[in-house]
C-alpha positions in Angstrom: -16.6 -21.3 -67.3 -15.2 -23.3 -70.2 -11.7 -21.7 -69.5 -11.9 -22.8 -65.8 -12.8 -26.4 -66.8 -10.0 -26.5 -69.4 -7.4 -25.4 -67.0 -8.6 -27.7 -64.2 -8.6 -30.6 -66.7 -5.1 -29.9 -68.0 -3.6 -29.6 -64.5 -5.4 -32.8 -63.4 -3.9 -34.8 -66.3 -0.4 -33.4 -65.8 -0.5 -34.2 -62.1 -1.8 -37.7 -62.6 0.8 -38.5 -65.3 3.7 -36.8 -63.4 3.1 -38.5 -59.9 4.3 -42.0 -60.8 7.6 -40.6 -62.2 8.1 -38.4 -59.1 7.5 -41.5 -57.0 10.3 -43.4 -58.7 12.5 -40.3 -58.4 11.9 -40.2 -54.7 12.9 -43.8 -54.2 16.0 -43.2 -56.3 17.2 -40.3 -54.3 16.1 -41.9 -51.0 13.5 -39.3 -50.2 11.4 -41.7 -48.2 9.4 -41.2 -45.0 10.4 -44.0 -42.6 8.3 -44.1 -39.4 10.7 -43.8 -36.5 8.6 -42.4 -33.7 5.2 -42.6 -32.2 3.9 -39.5 -33.9 4.0 -41.2 -37.2 0.6 -42.7 -38.1 1.8 -44.8 -41.1 3.7 -48.0 -40.4 5.6 -48.6 -43.7 8.1 -46.4 -45.6 6.4 -44.1 -48.1 8.1 -42.0 -50.8 8.1 -38.2 -50.5 8.5 -35.4 -53.0 4.8 -35.6 -54.2 4.7 -31.8 -54.0 6.9 -31.8 -57.2 3.9 -33.3 -59.1 1.7 -30.4 -57.9 4.4 -27.9 -58.8 4.9 -29.2 -62.3 1.2 -29.3 -63.0 0.7 -25.8 -61.6 3.6 -24.2 -63.5 2.6 -25.8 -66.9 -1.0 -24.8 -66.2 0.0 -21.2 -65.7 2.1 -21.2 -68.9 -0.8 -22.5 -71.1 -3.3 -20.1 -69.4 -4.8 -17.6 -71.9 -3.0 -14.3 -72.1 0.4 -13.0 -71.0 1.6 -13.5 -67.5 0.9 -10.6 -65.1 3.7 -9.3 -62.8 2.1 -10.9 -59.7 1.9 -14.3 -61.5 5.6 -14.1 -62.3 6.1 -13.4 -58.6 4.2 -16.5 -57.7 6.2 -18.7 -60.1 9.4 -17.4 -58.7 8.3 -17.8 -55.1 6.9 -21.2 -55.7 10.2 -22.3 -57.3 12.1 -21.1 -54.2 9.7 -22.9 -51.9 9.8 -26.2 -53.9 13.7 -26.1 -53.9 13.7 -25.7 -50.1 11.0 -28.4 -49.7 12.8 -30.9 -51.9 16.1 -30.3 -50.0 14.2 -30.8 -46.7 12.6 -34.0 -47.9 16.0 -35.4 -48.9 18.5 -34.1 -46.3 16.1 -32.6 -43.6 16.9 -28.9 -43.2 17.0 -27.1 -39.9 14.0 -24.8 -39.0 16.0 -21.6 -39.6 17.0 -22.9 -43.0 13.4 -23.6 -44.0 12.5 -20.1 -42.8 15.1 -18.5 -45.1 13.6 -20.2 -48.1 10.1 -19.0 -47.0 11.4 -15.5 -46.4 13.0 -15.4 -49.9 9.8 -16.6 -51.5 7.8 -14.0 -49.6 10.1 -11.2 -50.7 9.9 -12.5 -54.3 6.1 -12.0 -54.5 6.3 -8.7 -52.6 8.9 -7.5 -55.2 6.3 -8.3 -57.9 3.6 -6.2 -56.2 1.8 -8.7 -54.1 1.5 -7.3 -50.6 -1.2 -6.0 -48.2 -1.6 -2.2 -48.5 -5.0 -1.6 -46.9 -7.3 -3.7 -44.6 -11.1 -3.2 -44.5 -12.2 -1.1 -41.6 -14.9 -2.9 -39.5 -15.9 0.3 -37.8 -16.6 2.5 -40.9 -18.5 2.4 -44.2 -18.3 -0.4 -46.8 -15.5 1.3 -48.8 -13.5 2.4 -45.8 -10.1 0.9 -45.1 -7.1 1.1 -42.8 -3.8 2.0 -44.4 -1.1 -0.1 -42.6 1.7 2.0 -44.2 5.2 0.8 -43.2 3.8 -2.4 -41.6 2.7 -3.5 -45.1 5.7 -5.6 -45.9 6.2 -7.3 -42.5 2.4 -8.0 -42.3 2.5 -9.6 -45.7 5.6 -11.7 -44.8 4.0 -12.8 -41.6 0.8 -13.9 -43.5 2.7 -15.8 -46.1 5.1 -17.6 -43.8 2.3 -18.3 -41.3 0.0 -20.0 -43.8 2.9 -21.8 -45.4 3.8 -23.4 -42.0 0.1 -23.9 -41.0 -0.5 -26.2 -44.0 2.8 -28.0 -43.2 1.7 -28.6 -39.6 -1.6 -30.3 -40.5 0.0 -32.7 -43.0 -0.2 -35.6 -40.6 -2.6 -38.0 -42.2 -3.0 -39.4 -45.7 -4.7 -36.9 -48.0 -5.4 -34.4 -45.1 -3.4 -31.4 -46.2 -4.0 -31.9 -49.9 -7.7 -32.3 -49.4 -8.0 -29.2 -47.1 -5.9 -27.2 -49.6 -8.3 -28.4 -52.4 -11.3 -27.2 -50.5 -9.7 -23.9 -49.7 -8.7 -23.4 -53.3 -12.3 -24.0 -54.5 -13.5 -21.5 -51.9 -10.9 -18.9 -53.0 -11.8 -19.4 -56.7 -15.5 -18.8 -56.0 -14.6 -15.7 -53.9 -12.3 -14.4 -56.7 -15.1 -14.8 -59.2 -17.6 -13.0 -57.0 -15.2 -10.1 -56.5 -14.4 -9.9 -60.2 -10.7 -11.1 -59.9 -10.8 -13.3 -63.0 -7.1 -13.7 -63.3 -6.9 -14.9 -59.7 -9.8 -17.3 -60.3 -8.1 -18.8 -63.4 -4.9 -19.2 -61.5 -6.7 -20.9 -58.7 -8.4 -23.3 -61.1 -4.9 -24.5 -62.2 -4.1 -25.1 -58.5 -7.4 -27.0 -58.0 -6.5 -29.3 -60.9 -2.9 -29.8 -59.8 -4.1 -30.9 -56.3 -7.0 -33.0 -57.6 -4.8 -35.0 -59.9 -2.4 -35.8 -57.0 -5.0 -36.5 -54.3 -5.9 -40.1 -55.4 -2.3 -41.1 -54.9 -2.2 -39.4 -51.5 -5.5 -40.5 -50.0 -5.5 -43.4 -47.5 -3.7 -45.7 -48.1 -1.2 -43.2 -49.6 1.4 -44.5 -52.1 3.3 -41.2 -52.0 3.4 -38.2 -49.6 3.6 -34.6 -50.5 6.5 -34.1 -48.1 7.5 -30.6 -47.0 7.9 -29.8 -50.7 4.2 -30.2 -51.2 2.7 -28.9 -47.9 4.9 -25.8 -47.9 4.1 -25.2 -51.6 0.4 -25.4 -51.1 0.5 -23.2 -48.0 2.6 -20.6 -49.9 0.3 -20.7 -53.0 -2.8 -20.4 -50.9 -1.4 -17.5 -48.9 -0.4 -15.5 -51.9 -3.5 -16.3 -54.1 -5.8 -15.4 -51.2 -4.2 -11.9 -51.1 -5.3 -11.4 -54.7 -8.7 -13.0 -54.3 -9.9 -11.7 -51.0 -10.9 -8.2 -52.2 -13.8 -6.1 -50.9 -12.9 -3.0 -52.9 -10.0 -1.8 -55.0 -6.7 -3.0 -53.4 -8.3 -3.5 -50.0 -7.6 -6.8 -48.2 -10.7 -8.3 -46.6 -8.9 -10.1 -43.8 -12.1 -12.0 -42.7 -12.4 -13.9 -45.9 -9.0 -15.7 -46.1 -9.0 -16.3 -42.3 -12.2 -18.2 -42.8 -11.3 -19.9 -46.1 -8.0 -21.1 -44.5 -9.5 -21.5 -41.1 -8.7 -25.1 -40.3 -4.9 -24.9 -40.6 -4.9 -21.4 -39.0 -6.8 -22.4 -35.9 -5.0 -25.7 -35.5 -1.6 -24.0 -35.7 -2.6 -21.2 -33.3 -3.9 -23.7 -30.8 -0.7 -25.7 -31.1 1.4 -22.6 -30.4 -0.7 -21.6 -27.3 -0.8 -25.2 -26.0 3.0 -25.5 -26.2 3.5 -22.1 -24.6 1.1 -22.9 -21.7 2.8 -26.2 -21.1 6.3 -24.7 -21.2 7.4 -26.4 -24.4 9.2 -24.9 -27.4 6.7 -23.5 -29.9 8.4 -25.4 -32.7 8.4 -28.7 -30.8 6.1 -31.3 -32.4 3.4 -33.0 -30.3 0.3 -35.2 -30.7 -2.2 -32.5 -29.7 -3.4 -31.5 -33.2 -7.1 -32.0 -34.1 -6.4 -35.1 -36.3 -4.5 -36.8 -33.4 -7.4 -36.1 -31.0 -10.0 -37.4 -33.5 -7.9 -40.6 -33.9 -7.9 -40.9 -30.1 -11.7 -41.0 -30.1 -11.5 -44.2 -32.2 -12.1 -42.8 -35.7 -10.1 -44.4 -38.5 -7.7 -42.3 -40.7 -10.3 -42.0 -43.5 -13.0 -40.9 -41.1 -10.8 -38.3 -39.4 -9.8 -36.9 -42.8 -13.4 -36.8 -44.0 -14.5 -35.0 -40.8 -11.8 -32.4 -41.3 -12.8 -32.0 -45.0 -16.3 -31.3 -43.7 -15.1 -28.7 -41.2 -13.0 -27.0 -43.9 -15.9 -27.0 -46.3 -18.2 -25.4 -43.7 -15.6 -22.7 -43.0 -15.2 -22.2 -46.8 -19.0 -21.7 -47.1 -19.0 -19.1 -44.3 -16.0 -17.3 -46.0 -18.1 -17.0 -49.2 -21.0 -15.7 -47.2 -18.7 -13.1 -45.5 -17.6 -11.9 -49.0 -21.2 -11.2 -49.9 -22.2 -9.2 -46.8 -21.2 -5.9 -45.4 -17.8 -5.4 -43.8 -19.1 -4.9 -40.2 -21.3 -8.0 -40.5 -18.4 -10.1 -41.9 -16.2 -9.1 -38.9 -19.1 -9.9 -36.6 -19.4 -13.3 -38.3 -15.7 -14.0 -37.8 -15.9 -13.0 -34.1 -18.7 -15.5 -33.6 -16.8 -18.3 -35.4 -13.6 -17.5 -33.3 -15.5 -17.5 -30.0 -17.2 -20.9 -30.9 -13.9 -22.4 -31.9 -12.1 -21.2 -28.8 -15.0 -22.5 -26.6 -14.8 -25.9 -28.3 -11.0 -26.0 -27.9 -11.3 -25.3 -24.2 -14.2 -27.7 -23.8 -12.2 -30.6 -25.3 -8.8 -29.8 -23.9 -7.0 -28.6 -26.9 -4.7 -26.5 -24.7 -3.7 -29.5 -22.6 -0.4 -31.2 -23.3 -0.4 -34.7 -24.8 
């Protein structure tokens, strides 16, 4: 426990110290979010590149971590560096969607090269130790998971402190799950991420003095997607898909609903809209802070359920996920989440 506290504390301090310097850098290179359309909630220009603070704290935290770096940790460092380069470029010059995708694909291949990919998935219809070998679909499935979560975090980054706070809660959930499953190296790495986010969040919470930008939201999505692969383990090298889907549930469901909504209404899937959960809560009259706190609470509830799913049998965990999905879809239909706005 002392090692976890040490790493969290180091990352917090680095992130707190680095953020003001990154803010000045963002202003210098004109990486500033200027509200130009109705989708923007903020009314004044705000510096971007806050994700650099998280990246710096995370990398330094990994370096000072006790023991030599494992291969998968080197893959995360390489992949995170690719993502942060692409994110910084996007914050400064605004990349096209296919260009962002190239950076995400390169980062995914980097971690896969270092041994982080899904080989087996727990089988809900067999015994506790049974699994499904996905064979040649292993690499594409892993790429889809990483790119999907990377973009899911990016899409919910619509309010001050929202994506960072949700990522923090998800990180705490994954660290607890990693400890339960005996993945100590994963838990230590996640503690570094917790500290990096926690040190940045005070600057990013409403009213934000700096935004994460794509550099930060994509970085957090990438790190959570990869770390969850290492931490969500039921038995040796078997991916417990229920656990990360619940732990990262809020951005996953919000993104899936957005895709379905746009498809139903004949709009391009990548076209932005104001139908996300945080937009709808704002329409109900809640303030930015209230909306963010409500979404923190939802994320925390899903995280708690994910921890529970880790502790019960595989069939029961899949049953639990099914119940959560059905409730979520019912609520989405009930409150018009698939209607265009």
